[in-house]
N, C-alpha and C positions, 0 to 999 in steps of 0.2 A: 487530579489537577482540574482547575476550572479557569476559563477566561471570563473576566468581568469587564464588560464594555460600558463605559460611562459617557453618555452624550450630554454635554452641558455647555454653558456659556464660558467666555474667557475668564470671567471673574472667579469661577469656582475651580479652575484647572489646578492652580497651585495647592489648593486645599486637598483635592483628590490625590495629587502627587505626594503630599505630606502623609495622607492616610496610607498610601502604598509603602512609604518609607517606614512608618510606624509598625506596620505588620510584616516588614522584611520580605516584601513581595519579590520573587526572583527576577521577574522581567516586567518592564513597563514600556508601552508605546504611547506616543502622543502626537497627534496631528490634527489639522483643522479640516472639517468636512467641506467638501467641494460644493455641496448643494445649498448650504446655508452658513450662518455665522457660528454655528455650534462647533465645539471642539470635541475630539474623540480621544479618550484615554482608555487604553486597554491594559488590564492587569492579569498576568499569568500567576495564579495563586494556588496553593495547596487546597484541596477540597475541604479539609477540616477548618480552614480559616475563612471560608466564604461567608459564613453567617456574620462574623464580627466585622468584616469589611463592608458588607451590605448595610449593616446597622449604622456604621460610622458614616457611610455615604448618604444614607437616608436622612440623617440628622442635619447635614449641611445642605442637602438639595431639597428639603421639604418645602422651601419657599420659592423654589424655581419652577416656573410653569413649563419651561422648554426642556428640562432635563429628563433623562431616562436612563435606567440601568438595565442591562441585559446580561444574562449568564449563559455561557456556552460550555458544554462538557468537552473535555479533552481526552481523546483516546490514548495518545502517546506523545512524548516529546523526545527530541534528540538534541543534545545529550540527555540521558535520563536524569530526572530530578529525584534526589533521595530525601524523603521527609525525615525530619528529626522528631516526629511525634512519639515514637517508641522510646527514644532516649530521654525525652522530657518526662515520660511517665504519665502523660495526660492523654485521655481518650476523648476525642471531640466528635460531634456529629458531622458526618461527611456530606449530608444533604441539608441545604439551608431551608429555613422556614418557608421562604417564597417558592422554592422548587418543590418542596413537599406539598404545599398547598395546591400548586398548579397540577401536580400529578394526581392528588387525591380528589380534588374538586371535580375534575372531568369524569371520574369514575362514579360520582354520586348523582349524575344527571339522569333524569327519567326521560329518555328519548326512545325513538324507534328501535335503535340498535339494542338497547337494554331490554326492551320488551321481547324482541326476537330471540335474544340469547337466553332469557329466562324460559321462554316457551320451549326452545330446542333442548335446553339442558333438562327441563322437567320431563319431556317426552323420553329422552334417552335414559334418564335415571329411573323413570317409572317402568319402562320396558325391562331394564336391567334387573330391577328388584322383583318384578312379577315373574320373570323367567329365571331368576336366581343366577344371573350372569354378572359376576363381580367386575369383569373386564368392561362391560358396558356401563356399569355404575361409575367406574373410574373415569370413563370417557365423559360422563356428565359432570363429574367433579372438575375436570379440566375446563369445560365450557362455562360453568356456573359463574355469573357475574356478581354474586352477592357479597363478595369480599369488599368491593369498593364502598358501598354505603355504610358498612360497619366501621371501616377504618376512618371514613370521612366523619362519622358521628363522633368517634373518639378524638379525632384531631380538632373538630369544632369545639369539643368540650375543653381541651387544654388551652385553646386559643381564645376561649370565651366568645366564639363566633356563633351566635344564635341562628343567623341566617343559614350557615352551612349545616348546623345541627338539624334544623327543621327540614331542609332540603334532603339531607341524608336519611333522616327518619322516614320522610314521605316516600322516598325512592325504595327503601328497604321494605316498608309495609306494602306498597303496591306490588313489588316484586314477589313477596310472599303470597299475596292474594292471587296474583296471576298463576303462580305455581300450584296453589291449592285448586284453583278452578280447572286448570289443564289436567291435573292428576285426577280430579273428580270425573271429568269427561272421559279420561282414558279407561275408566272402569268399564264403559260400554263396549270397548273392544276386547276386554278380558273379563267376561262375566263370571268365570269360575272363581271360587273362593279358596282355592288351594294355595294358601299363603306360603311363600318361600321363606327360607331362613334369612335371606338378605332383607326382606320386607319386615319380618317380625323383629329383627335386631333393632330396627329404627323406631320401635314402639316401646323399647325397654330402656328406662333411664338408669344409667349406672354412673358410679363415681369415676370410672375410667373415661367416660364420655366428657365429664366435667373437666377432668385433667387435660384431655385432648383439646377441648375448646379454649382453656386457659393458655395452653402452649401455643395454639394456633394464633390467637390474638396477639400474644407477645412476640411470636416469630414474625408476624406480618408487620407490626409496628417497627420492630428492630431492623428488618430487612429494608424498609423504606427509609429509615433515618440513617442507615449506613451505606445505602446505595447498592445493596446486594440484589440478586435476582429474586423476583417474587413469584416465579412460576410454581415452585414446590409449595410455597406458602399458600398460593391460591388453591391448590389441590387440598391442602389440609383444612382450610377454612370451609371449602365447599363440602368436605366430609361432614363438618359440624352443622351446617345450615340447610343445604339443599335436600339431602336424603330424608331427614325427618319431616320437612315440609311436604315433600311428595308423598311420604308414607301417610301423613295425616289426611291429605286429600284423597288418597286411595281408600283408606279405611272409612272415611265419611261416605264415599261412593258405595262401599260394601255394607254400609250401615252398621259398622263395628265401632260403636261410639266409645267404648272403653279403650280400645286399642288406639283410636284416633286421639283420645285425650292423652294417652301416654306419649304419642308422637308429638303432640302440641307442647307438652311439658318438657320433653327433650329439646325441642326447638327453642323454647323460651329460656331454658337454663343455658343452652349453648350460646345464645345471643348475649345474655348477661355476662357469661364468663369471657367471651371474646372481647367485649367492650371494656370490661373490668381490667383485664390484663393489658390491653392496648393502651388504656389510659395510664396505667402505672408505668409502662415502658416510655411513653411520650414524656411523662413527668420526670422520670429518671434521666432521660436523655437531654433534658433542658429545653424542650420545645415549648416556647411561650411567646407572647407578643413582644414588640420592641420596646415600648415605653414603660416606665416604672408603674404608672397608674394602671395601665392595661394588664401588666404582669400580676399586680396584687389582686385585681378583679378576677382574672383568669384562674389564678391559683386557688382563690376561694371557691370559684365555680367548679374547679376540678375536684377539690376535696368534697364538696357537697354531692357531686355526682358519684364519686367513689363510694361514699356512704350509702347513697341511694342504690347503687348496683349491689353492694354487699347485703343490704337489708332485703332487697328484692330476691337475691339468691337464697337467703335464709327462709324467706316466706315461701318460695317455690319448693324448697326441700321439705318444709313443714307440711305443705299441702300434699306432697307425694306420700308422706307417711300417714297423714290423716285419711287420705282417700284409699290407701292400701295398694297404690301402684308400686310395683317391685323396684326397689333401689338396691343395686348390687355394688 
């Protein structure tokens, strides 16, 4: 359940109440704000109906300069509300476009916290791989913040939001560069070249890793659109991005260029697979802009990027075969 609070002028109140009636909203509150002349209409609605209600409200409030719509999550209601979604046979997205954008956009920001998290996760992952300690590597996977920029890039693609796409791409690239630099420096603390199995595994490109990256991207997008926990998804995506990045930096530090190249190829393939599967899930879940013109433009944009990711994946696999890197 969600509470949709609409702040608007008196002239739009009846229209908002009509929208609530059209969507069979279980409960509606209406009162006038004490601070100004705006009226407050609150709608208690099923989470799966939030997007359609928001779209309807935006259509009628687009010309109002004083109106605002706020969405609040609801932990529980008494008496309990029983949704008829299963009986209708329809599966709807439980997270609205606006909520999804808000959650994803903040995770694509290149700020001090992001830099610190990348540095810390790189150090933990690097030590774990050098000492062949899988528990430590898993700890780095939990910390790793590289999920946000990848999902933001996929969301920006399906929404046709180039600003978000550029910001997410920049944040991801800077994060990878920082991880490479920290891993390279970490070599000075571990001068021995006794490579552990945990480290060598991240220099071997396998079809299993591709499948894991595809599943990770799909699971991340699905969990966000359905409102499920993203903790485990964050771990899965961290497995696919952070360790090969750290491995590449370490191998560059040890001047093992062939192994570093293998780690770079694994990283590139995983990024492509994650974005490819996340784009598909967002597309299938109906995540798109509000207006018809924006929808057509975004759909074309999404199709073009899906083709781009597919072609890039094919090119990367061909490069692996041509260069003799092991593909299992």
